[in-house]
C-alpha positions as CSV (number, residue, x, y, z in Angstrom):
1,M,-3.5,-12.3,34.2
2,Y,-4.8,-10.3,31.1
3,I,-4.8,-10.6,27.0
4,V,-5.7,-7.9,24.7
5,A,-6.7,-8.5,21.3
6,T,-7.7,-6.4,18.5
7,F,-9.9,-7.0,15.7
8,E,-11.9,-6.0,12.3
9,Q,-15.4,-5.8,12.8
10,S,-16.3,-9.0,11.2
11,I,-17.9,-12.7,11.7
12,F,-14.4,-13.9,12.9
13,L,-15.0,-11.3,16.2
14,E,-18.3,-13.0,16.7
15,L,-16.8,-16.3,16.3
16,A,-13.6,-15.9,18.4
17,L,-16.2,-14.2,21.3
18,T,-18.8,-17.2,20.7
19,A,-15.5,-19.6,21.2
20,M,-14.4,-18.2,24.3
21,E,-18.1,-18.5,25.9
22,Q,-18.1,-22.1,25.1
23,I,-14.5,-23.0,26.7
24,G,-15.8,-21.5,30.2
25,L,-14.8,-17.9,30.0
26,G,-17.9,-15.7,31.5
27,K,-19.6,-12.7,29.9
28,D,-17.7,-11.0,32.8
29,Q,-14.3,-11.8,32.0
30,I,-14.6,-10.7,28.0
31,L,-14.7,-6.8,27.5
32,A,-15.2,-6.0,23.7
33,V,-14.8,-2.0,22.9
34,P,-15.5,-0.9,19.3
35,M,-13.6,1.9,18.3
36,D,-15.1,5.5,16.9
37,K,-13.4,5.7,13.2
38,R,-11.8,8.9,12.4
39,T,-14.7,11.2,10.6
40,E,-12.5,14.6,9.8
41,P,-9.8,13.8,6.9
42,K,-6.2,13.5,7.5
43,K,-4.4,16.5,6.9
44,V,-2.2,16.5,3.8
45,F,1.1,19.0,4.4
46,D,3.2,18.8,7.7
47,T,3.4,21.6,9.6
48,I,6.2,22.3,12.1
49,H,4.4,20.7,15.3
50,R,2.8,17.7,13.5
51,A,4.7,15.4,11.1
52,D,3.7,12.0,9.6
53,G,6.8,11.2,8.1
54,F,4.9,11.0,4.9
55,S,6.8,13.8,2.2
56,M,4.9,15.7,-0.3
57,L,8.1,17.6,-1.6
58,D,10.3,14.8,-2.8
59,L,8.8,14.0,-6.1
60,G,7.9,17.6,-6.7
61,A,12.3,18.1,-5.5
62,I,13.2,15.3,-7.9
63,L,10.9,16.8,-11.1
64,G,11.8,20.3,-10.7
65,T,15.6,19.2,-10.7
66,V,15.5,17.2,-14.0
67,F,12.9,19.6,-15.7
68,M,15.5,22.9,-14.9
69,L,18.2,21.2,-16.3
70,L,16.3,19.7,-19.4
71,G,15.2,23.4,-19.7
72,A,18.8,24.7,-19.2
73,I,19.9,22.2,-22.0
74,Y,17.5,23.0,-24.6
75,G,17.4,26.6,-23.4
76,Y,20.7,27.0,-25.7
77,E,18.2,26.5,-28.7
78,L,15.1,28.4,-27.6
79,K,14.4,31.9,-28.2
80,W,14.5,33.0,-24.4
81,G,17.8,31.5,-23.3
82,P,18.7,28.8,-21.0
83,I,18.1,31.0,-17.6
84,I,14.5,31.8,-18.4
85,W,13.9,28.1,-19.7
86,G,16.0,26.7,-16.5
87,I,13.2,28.7,-14.2
88,I,10.2,27.8,-16.1
89,G,11.3,23.7,-16.1
90,A,12.0,23.9,-12.2
91,V,9.2,26.1,-11.7
92,G,6.6,23.8,-14.0
93,G,8.4,20.4,-12.6
94,I,7.5,21.6,-8.7
95,L,4.2,22.3,-9.6
96,L,3.7,18.9,-11.8
97,G,5.3,16.7,-8.8
98,L,3.3,18.2,-5.9
99,L,-0.1,17.7,-8.3
100,L,1.2,14.3,-8.8
101,K,1.8,13.3,-5.2
102,L,-1.3,15.4,-4.1
103,F,-3.4,13.2,-6.7
104,M,-2.0,9.9,-5.2
105,V,-2.7,10.8,-1.7
106,K,-6.4,11.6,-2.4
107,Q,-7.4,9.2,-5.1
108,R,-5.1,5.8,-3.7
109,R,-5.0,6.4,-0.3
110,Y,-1.0,6.0,-1.1
111,G,0.9,6.0,2.2
112,T,-1.9,4.0,4.0
113,K,-2.9,0.6,5.1
114,G,-5.9,-0.7,4.4
115,I,-6.1,-2.8,8.0
116,T,-7.7,-1.0,10.7
117,S,-8.4,-1.8,14.3
118,E,-12.3,-1.6,14.5
119,V,-13.0,-4.1,18.2
120,V,-10.4,-4.1,20.7
121,I,-11.0,-7.2,23.1
122,L,-9.9,-7.6,26.6
123,I,-10.1,-10.9,28.1
124,R,-9.3,-12.1,32.2
125,C,-8.0,-15.4,32.2
126,E,-5.8,-17.9,34.0
127,E,-2.1,-18.4,33.2
128,F,-3.2,-22.4,32.0
129,Q,-5.7,-20.8,29.5
130,Q,-3.4,-18.2,28.0
131,N,-1.8,-20.4,25.4
132,M,-5.7,-22.1,23.9
133,I,-6.9,-18.5,24.0
134,E,-3.9,-16.7,21.7
135,Q,-4.3,-19.7,19.8
136,L,-8.2,-19.4,19.4
137,L,-7.7,-15.3,18.9
138,W,-5.1,-16.0,16.2
139,E,-7.7,-18.6,14.0
140,N,-9.9,-16.4,14.2
141,Q,-8.0,-13.7,12.4
142,A,-7.3,-11.3,14.9
143,L,-4.8,-8.0,13.9
144,G,-2.5,-8.0,17.2
145,I,-2.5,-9.9,20.7
146,A,-0.6,-8.7,23.7
147,T,-0.4,-10.2,27.4
148,L,-0.4,-8.4,30.4
149,R,0.9,-10.3,33.6
150,G,-0.2,-9.3,36.6
151,E,-2.6,-9.2,39.6
152,R,-6.3,-8.6,39.5
């Protein structure tokens, strides 16, 4: 049986590895693999072949609609009329929405989680050790645990 766990690089990872060695697992039964972090920045805009489910256009569409409506309403009182002020409001709202969403994505990392899996641990053990090892991993703040049953 195999147990797979993910951790952030921290002192808890070292404590978990030490505790597993103390309960009788040998170094040949534990495999720790550090993950490489992404060096290139994430792409902000979706393409036809790749989409991450995070829309950049929703705020622009909402603000464009609101500003177009306000431009058309108040355009009756202004010099250029409701059609021109509606178009100006729509274009201004769309640009403002895109800039705000871009600022939120770049500065605050909006839409991304702060937790990252930095190390994956693969443990080969017997079935009677499973609960004890899983409990030990959870106590040392594992991000996720999976169990694979099968032959060695």
